[in-house]
C-alpha positions as CSV (number, residue, x, y, z in Angstrom):
1,X,-0.3,4.8,8.2
2,X,-3.8,4.9,6.7
3,X,-6.4,7.4,7.8
4,X,-9.9,6.3,8.5
5,X,-12.4,9.1,8.0
6,X,-15.3,9.2,10.5
7,X,-18.7,10.5,9.5
8,X,-19.4,14.1,10.2
9,X,-19.6,14.9,13.9
10,X,-21.7,17.6,15.6
11,X,-20.7,21.2,15.4
12,X,-18.3,22.5,12.8
13,X,-16.0,19.5,12.3
14,X,-15.4,16.3,10.5
15,X,-12.9,13.9,12.3
16,X,-10.1,11.9,10.8
17,X,-7.8,9.8,13.0
18,X,-4.8,7.7,12.4
19,X,-3.9,4.9,14.8
20,X,-2.3,6.2,18.1
21,X,-3.0,9.8,17.2
22,X,-5.2,12.6,18.5
23,X,-8.2,13.2,16.3
24,X,-7.9,16.2,14.1
25,X,-10.7,18.0,12.4
26,X,-11.6,19.8,9.2
27,X,-13.3,23.1,10.0
28,X,-16.0,24.5,7.7
29,X,-16.0,28.4,7.8
30,X,-18.7,30.6,6.2
31,X,-17.4,34.1,5.7
32,X,-20.7,35.5,4.4
33,X,-23.1,37.7,6.3
34,X,-26.2,36.5,8.1
35,X,-28.5,37.8,5.4
36,X,-26.6,35.9,2.7
37,X,-26.6,32.7,4.7
38,X,-30.3,33.0,5.5
39,X,-31.2,33.7,1.8
40,X,-29.0,31.0,0.2
41,X,-28.4,28.4,3.0
42,X,-25.3,27.1,4.8
43,X,-23.1,24.1,4.7
44,X,-24.0,21.6,7.4
45,X,-21.8,22.1,10.5
46,X,-20.2,25.3,9.4
47,X,-19.4,28.3,11.6
48,X,-19.7,31.9,10.5
49,X,-17.0,34.6,10.6
50,X,-18.7,37.4,8.8
51,X,-16.5,39.3,6.4
52,X,-18.1,41.9,4.3
53,X,-16.9,42.7,0.8
54,X,-14.6,45.5,1.9
55,X,-13.1,43.7,4.9
56,X,-9.5,43.5,6.0
57,X,-8.6,39.8,5.9
58,X,-6.4,39.9,9.0
59,X,-9.2,41.6,11.0
60,X,-11.6,38.8,9.9
61,X,-9.1,36.1,10.8
62,X,-8.5,37.7,14.2
63,X,-12.2,38.1,14.9
64,X,-12.7,34.4,14.0
65,X,-9.9,33.4,16.4
66,X,-11.1,35.4,19.4
67,X,-14.6,34.1,19.0
68,X,-13.4,30.5,18.7
69,X,-14.7,30.0,15.1
70,X,-11.2,29.7,13.7
71,X,-8.6,27.6,15.6
72,X,-5.5,29.4,16.9
73,X,-3.2,26.4,16.5
74,X,-2.6,25.2,12.9
75,X,-1.6,21.7,14.2
76,X,-5.1,21.2,15.8
77,X,-6.8,20.9,12.4
78,X,-6.4,18.6,9.5
79,X,-7.8,21.2,7.1
80,X,-10.3,24.0,6.5
81,X,-13.0,24.7,4.0
82,X,-13.7,28.4,3.7
83,X,-16.6,29.6,1.6
84,X,-18.6,32.6,0.6
85,X,-20.9,33.5,-2.3
86,X,-18.3,33.5,-5.1
87,X,-15.1,32.3,-3.3
88,X,-13.3,35.6,-3.5
89,X,-13.7,36.6,0.2
90,X,-12.9,33.0,1.2
91,X,-9.7,33.2,-0.9
92,X,-8.5,36.3,0.9
93,X,-9.1,34.8,4.3
94,X,-7.4,31.5,3.2
95,X,-4.3,33.5,2.1
96,X,-3.9,35.0,5.6
97,X,-4.5,31.6,7.3
98,X,-1.8,30.1,5.1
99,X,0.6,32.9,6.2
100,X,-0.3,32.0,9.8
101,X,0.8,28.4,9.2
102,X,-2.4,26.6,8.3
103,X,-2.4,24.0,5.6
104,X,-4.9,22.1,3.5
105,X,-7.3,25.0,3.0
106,X,-10.0,24.5,0.5
107,X,-11.9,27.6,-0.7
108,X,-15.0,28.0,-2.8
109,X,-18.5,29.2,-3.4
110,X,-21.4,27.9,-1.4
111,X,-23.2,26.8,-4.5
112,X,-20.2,24.7,-5.6
113,X,-19.6,23.1,-2.1
114,X,-23.2,22.3,-1.0
115,X,-23.4,18.9,-2.7
116,X,-20.1,17.8,-1.2
117,X,-20.9,18.8,2.4
118,X,-24.7,19.1,2.5
119,X,-26.6,22.2,3.2
120,X,-29.3,23.4,5.6
C-alpha cells in the first residue's frame, strides 16, 4: 500500500492515510517553557508540554497525556516530533515514550526543525 500525505491540518497534527484505513497523525510536541517559545518561536501546529531542565521525564509524559497534548494510545499516531532548544530534553521525553510503545519519534532542536515544519 502507498501512503498519501495530506497537507498540514489544523491543530497539532499532520495526516497520512492509506486506502481503507483510519487517518493517523504526526504530533508536534514542544517541551520548552512559555518564555523560550515566546523568545524563539514555535513550530506551526505544535502543542506544548513544558519540561524544565531538571524535570523527571515520566512526569512530563504523564502531564502531557492527562492534558491531551500527548496521545495515550501509541497506535493512534503515525509518529511524533518532539523538540526543545537543544534536543536534550526532547530526547529524554522520547526515550520514555518509546518505552511506552510509541514508534517513529523524531527529536531535535527548534532551530534545526523550523525550516522543515515552519514556524510562528
